[in-house]
N, C-alpha and C positions, 0 to 999 in steps of 0.2 A: 395271147394274153399271158401265158406262163413266161414267155421270153421277156415281155415288158415288165412283169413283176420282178424277174431276176435282175434286170437292168436297174430298176428302182432300188432294190435292196443293195446292189453294189454301189450305187451312187450315194446312198444313205450312209453306209459304213465308211466309204472313202471320204465323204465330207466330214464325218465325225472324227476320223483320224487326222484329217488336215487341220481340224480345229484344235487338236492337242499339239504339244510341242514334240516335234520329231527328235528322238533322243540324241543322236549324234550332232545335229544342228544346235540343240540346246546346250550341249557340252561345249561346243565351239563358242557359243555366245557367252557362256559363263567365263571361259578363258579370256575373251576380249574385254569383258567387264572388269575382270580382275587385273589385267595388264594389257596395254596396247601391244600390237604385234611386234613393234620395234620401239625400244625405249631406253632411257637411262634412269638410274635410281640411286639414292643414298639411303642407307639403312644401318641401324644398330642392332647387333645381336647380343643378348645378355644371357649368359649361362649362370644359373642359380643352383648351388649345391644344397644338400639337406641341412647343413649347419648355417645356411644363410649367406655364405661367401659368394661373391659374384665376380665374373670376369666379362668384360665388355669388348666388343669388336665393332669397328666401323668399316663399312664396305661401300665402294662405288662400283656400280654394275652397268653393263650394256648388254642388251639382248636384241637379236635380229631374227625375224621369222619365227619358226617353231622349233628350231634345233641348234641355235647358236647363242651362247652366253659367256661373257667374260667378266670377272670381278677382281677388283683391286683392294687390298687391305690398306686402310688409312690409319688405323689404330688397333691395338696398342703399339707403342714404339717398337716392341720386339718383333712384331709381325708386319710393320709398315714396309710396303714395297713388294710383298708377296702378291701373287696373282693366281687365279684359277681360271681354267678354260674348259668349256663343255661344247662338244660337237656331237650332237645326237647322243649315243650311248657312251661316248669316249670322254674321259676327263683327265686333266693334267694340273699339277701344282708347280709353280715357278717360285723358287726361293733365291733372292739375290745372293751372289757370290758363291752359290753352290754348283752352278753349271746348268746343264740343259734341263728343261722341265721333266718331271717324273710323272708316271701314270698313277692315278688314284682311282678308287672304285666308288660307286654310288652309295654303298652302305658304310663306307668309312666316313670320318668327319675331320676336316682340316682344323676345326676349332674345338673339338670335344663337345660335350653336352649332348642334348637329345636330338638336335638337328643333325642330319647326316648330309653328305655332299649332294645327294639328290634334292634335298630340301633347300639347301643354300643356292644351288645352281638349277633351280626348278624350271622346267620347260612347260609348254602348254600341256594340260592334262589330256587333251584330245590327241596329242602327238604320241602319247605313251599308252593310252588306255582306250578301250572301246566300251560302249554302254551295253551291259547285258540286260538291265531291267531299269525301268523308270516308274517311280511311284509319286503320287501327289498326296501329301499329308498336311492338311490344314493350309497354312500359308507357305509351305515349303515344298520344294522338289527333293526327292531322294533318288540319287542315281547310283546304281550298283555298277562299278567299273571293273573290268578285267584287263590285265596287262596284255599288250600286243605281243610281247616276247619275253623271254626269261631274263633278259638283261635289265629289266625295269626293277627299281628298288622294292616295290611292293606288288605282290601277286594280285591283290584285290584292294579296291577302295570303295568306301561308302561316302558319298559326297552329298551333304545337305546344302541347299542353296535357297535364298529368299525367292519366293515365286514372283514377287512384284519387280524387284530390281535385278534378279538373276545374278546374285553374287554369293560366294560361299559363306556359310555360317560355321560349318564343322566338317572335318574330314577324318574318318577312321581308316587307318592303314592296316591291312590285314595280310596274313599268309594265305597260301592256297587252301588251307583247312579252316580259314576264317578265324584264326587266332589273332587277337588284337596286338599290334606292334606298337602303335602310338596314335594319339589323337591330336589333331591340329584344330584349334579354335580361332576363328577370325572375328576380330573385335574392332570397335572404334571407327565407324565409317567416317571418312574424311574426303572433302572435296580438294583434290590436288590441282584443280583448274584444267583447262584444255579438254573438258568432258570426261575426266577421270575421277570417278567417285567410287571408292572402294575401301575395304578395311585397311586401316593403317597399322594394325597390330595382329601378329600371328603368334599364338602361344601354344607350346606343345608339351605334353607329358606322355610318359610311357610306363606301362607296368613292368617293363624290363629294367627301368632306371628309377626305382622307387625313391621318392623324395626329391628328385631332380626336376628342374623346369628350364626351358629355354624360351626366350621371347625375341621376336623379330619386330622391330619398329621402323616403319618407313617414314622418313622426313620429307622426301621429295621423289616424285615420279613424273616424268614428262616424256612425250613422244620425241623420238630422235632416231634418225637413220644414219648409219655409218657404213663404210665399205666392207666387203668380205675380208679384206686383208687384215682387219682388226682382229678377226677370230682365227688367228694362226699362232703356232708355237713361237715364231720369230717375233711376233708383236707383244708377247706377254711381258717383256721387260719395259715396254713403252706405253702401257695403258694410261699412266698418269698424264701423258701429253694430251689426252682427250678431255680432261676435266676443265 
């Protein structure tokens, strides 16, 4: 009888857990709802200074799998033809007529403003972070994420996502000691067709850059697969051929 009772209790709690979202699987699902695994996109990034001055950039990007992303600058004219490449934790910037690509880091920014290179060349969150804790608060999930290694831009992340659609609403980027570095707010849900329904605007502010804002606006996202040869240093000068 005692053995039967223990089996019943085990089945009860197992069934209860199975009914909840398994944290790492939930994070991967949020990744897929935010972006297809492999895709192309067009986006504008606007840096806004405290005095209201703005500078705008237009980028064409291609991503493959969880760790490959390449982006080409289309505007302004002074940056046209530049490209950036990310392979896992490694990043490069190519500038026409300068020579070979140069290494850049995740915490630098090739455009200035509040977005850094890790934001501009963002990979899947599940590729860089593991879930330490999952909470359910009203109609939202709150995932507490910890970096998988020290090369990741942010030591910790608090990710809020809609419970129904499982898409991000807000992300707080933190240090190891939980000091706030920046906040990303996801806005303006848009149907990009092809089953892609996600925020079209990401706005970021930081207590480290008082009065500054940066906004990322997606005008197009669609599923697309390209070969691994695209995500190489030798291909960086030729990204425009894929548009």
